[in-house]
C-alpha positions as CSV (number, residue, x, y, z in Angstrom):
1,M,0.0,0.0,0.0
2,K,1.3,3.4,-0.9
3,T,0.2,6.9,-0.3
4,V,-0.3,9.6,-2.9
5,P,2.9,11.5,-1.8
6,Q,4.9,8.2,-1.8
7,M,3.9,7.7,-5.4
8,G,5.0,11.3,-6.2
9,W,1.4,12.3,-7.0
10,A,0.9,15.1,-4.4
11,G,-1.0,18.0,-5.9
12,I,-2.5,16.0,-8.7
13,K,-6.3,16.6,-9.0
14,N,-8.9,13.8,-8.6
15,G,-9.6,12.9,-12.2
16,K,-5.9,12.6,-13.2
17,L,-5.1,11.0,-9.8
18,L,-7.7,8.2,-10.4
19,S,-6.3,7.7,-13.9
20,L,-2.8,7.3,-12.5
21,A,-4.0,5.0,-9.7
22,E,-6.0,2.7,-11.9
23,A,-2.8,1.9,-13.9
24,H,-1.0,0.8,-10.7
25,F,-3.6,-0.4,-8.2
26,D,-6.9,-2.3,-8.0
27,V,-8.4,-0.2,-5.1
28,F,-8.1,3.5,-4.2
29,I,-8.7,4.3,-0.6
30,T,-9.7,7.9,0.3
31,V,-11.2,10.1,3.0
32,D,-12.5,12.5,0.4
33,R,-16.3,12.0,0.8
34,N,-17.0,14.2,-2.2
35,L,-15.0,12.2,-4.7
36,S,-18.0,10.2,-5.9
37,F,-19.9,13.4,-6.5
38,Q,-17.0,15.2,-8.3
39,Q,-16.0,12.3,-10.6
40,N,-17.8,9.7,-12.7
41,L,-16.2,6.7,-11.0
42,L,-17.7,4.2,-13.4
43,Q,-15.3,5.4,-16.1
44,F,-12.3,4.2,-14.0
45,S,-11.3,0.6,-13.7
46,I,-10.5,0.9,-10.1
47,A,-12.6,0.3,-6.9
48,V,-12.9,3.1,-4.5
49,L,-13.2,2.9,-0.7
50,V,-14.3,6.0,1.0
51,L,-13.5,6.1,4.7
52,H,-15.8,8.0,7.1
53,A,-14.3,8.7,10.5
54,L,-14.4,11.6,13.0
55,T,-11.1,13.0,11.5
56,N,-8.5,11.7,9.1
57,R,-6.0,11.1,11.9
58,L,-4.8,7.6,12.2
59,I,-6.3,7.2,15.7
60,D,-9.8,7.8,14.2
61,L,-9.1,5.7,11.0
62,R,-7.6,2.7,12.7
63,P,-11.0,1.2,13.8
64,L,-11.9,1.0,10.1
65,A,-9.0,-1.4,9.4
66,P,-11.1,-4.6,9.7
67,K,-13.8,-3.2,7.4
68,I,-11.2,-2.2,4.9
69,L,-9.7,-5.7,4.9
70,T,-13.1,-7.3,4.4
71,A,-14.0,-4.8,1.6
72,L,-10.8,-5.5,-0.2
73,S,-11.9,-9.0,-0.9
74,T,-15.3,-8.0,-2.4
75,V,-15.0,-4.6,-4.1
76,K,-15.2,-4.4,-7.9
77,A,-13.8,-1.9,-10.4
78,G,-16.0,1.2,-10.8
79,E,-17.7,0.5,-7.5
80,V,-17.6,3.0,-4.6
81,T,-17.9,1.6,-1.1
82,H,-18.4,3.8,2.0
83,L,-16.9,2.5,5.3
84,T,-18.0,4.1,8.5
85,A,-16.3,3.8,11.9
């Protein structure tokens, strides 16, 4: 698993970011709750997991880890799955 900055993609906007991600990954995990409203995710061959937590700090995201692991085995390309703490 790599982050956007680790891939050298910091500052790249959502549409281009998803295009880059789909070439390298099967799943894109984000805390951006508006992504599915801003982009037509069906045009991308990548699954998207949207994390909903109190903040995007690790302490608040950590409880979602089991749900992420479960979702990774069932998500499909072009699908958006929202995971809530």
